[in-house]
C-alpha positions in Angstrom: 1.3 25.1 22.2 0.3 21.7 20.7 -1.9 22.0 17.6 -1.8 18.6 15.8 -1.3 15.4 17.7 -0.5 12.1 15.9 -0.7 8.6 17.2 -0.7 5.0 16.0 2.8 4.5 14.5 4.8 1.3 15.1 6.4 -1.7 13.5 4.7 -4.2 11.3 5.6 -7.0 8.9 5.2 -6.6 5.1 1.6 -7.2 4.2 0.4 -6.0 7.6 -1.8 -3.0 8.5 -1.5 0.1 10.7 -3.8 2.9 11.5 -2.6 6.5 12.2 -4.6 9.2 13.8 -4.3 12.9 14.0 -6.3 15.3 16.1 -6.3 19.1 15.7 -6.7 21.4 18.7 -9.3 24.1 18.4 -6.6 26.7 18.3 -5.8 26.2 14.6 -9.2 27.5 13.5 -11.4 26.3 10.7 -9.7 23.5 8.7 -9.8 23.6 4.9 -8.1 20.3 4.3 -6.0 17.7 6.1 -3.4 15.3 4.8 -0.5 13.0 5.5 3.1 13.2 4.3 6.1 11.0 5.0 9.8 11.3 5.1 12.8 8.9 5.2 16.4 9.8 6.0 18.1 11.6 3.2 14.9 12.2 1.2 12.5 15.1 1.0 9.1 14.9 2.6 6.7 13.3 0.2 2.9 13.6 -0.2 0.9 10.5 0.9 -2.7 11.7 0.7 -5.2 14.3 1.7 -8.9 14.8 2.4 -10.9 18.0 1.6 -13.8 19.4 3.6 -16.3 17.8 1.3 -14.8 14.4 1.8 -12.9 14.2 -1.5 -9.6 12.3 -1.2 -6.5 12.3 -3.2 -3.6 9.9 -2.9 0.0 9.4 -4.2 0.2 6.8 -6.8 2.4 4.7 -4.6 -0.3 4.2 -1.9 -3.5 4.4 -3.9 -5.6 1.3 -3.3 -3.8 0.4 -0.1 -4.2 3.5 2.1 -7.4 5.3 3.0 -8.0 8.6 4.7 -11.1 9.6 6.7 -12.2 12.5 8.9 -14.7 12.6 11.7 -17.9 14.6 11.4 -16.5 17.5 13.4 -13.7 17.8 10.9 -10.9 18.0 13.5 -9.7 14.5 13.4 -8.3 12.3 10.7 -7.2 8.7 10.3 -4.9 7.0 7.8 -5.7 3.3 7.4 -2.7 1.6 5.8 -3.1 -1.9 4.4 -0.8 -4.2 2.5 2.2 -2.3 3.9 5.6 -2.6 2.1 9.1 -1.9 3.3 9.2 1.2 1.2 6.3 2.6 3.2 8.7 3.0 6.1 9.3 6.5 7.3 8.1 9.2 9.7 4.5 10.1 8.9 3.4 13.7 9.4 -0.1 15.1 9.8 -0.8 18.3 8.0 -3.7 20.7 8.2 -4.4 23.8 6.1 -6.4 26.0 8.4 -7.2 29.3 10.0 -7.7 32.9 8.7 -5.6 33.7 6.9 -5.0 30.0 6.1 -1.7 28.5 6.9 -0.1 25.1 7.1 0.2 23.2 10.4 2.3 20.1 11.0 2.2 17.4 13.6 5.4 16.1 15.4 5.5 13.0 13.3 5.1 9.3 14.1 7.4 6.5 13.0 6.2 3.7 10.8 8.5 0.7 10.2 7.7 -2.1 7.8 10.2 -4.9 8.2 10.3 -8.7 8.5 
């Protein structure tokens, strides 16, 4: 049963932009917060940023000022606008939602982002 669906990954040159999207199915219940994580081979999954129900956002220092997260008014879809991309931003990006009752963490299948000249 699909619960988080991501889209928008791809390959871009350094300095370019990409936009990722994540849509949650109604089956995961009420969403408390949503966020993005990324992972490269041989490394642990790392936090990129998150958005709370009230719209407050929080970002990793490595992406602050370059990435922006937003959610739709229904609260079940999220985007990650990535600007001024660097090679070190390369990785598989995962959508995460903390939702339901009792709340639990949900993960998308991941989408590849490659920043290379």
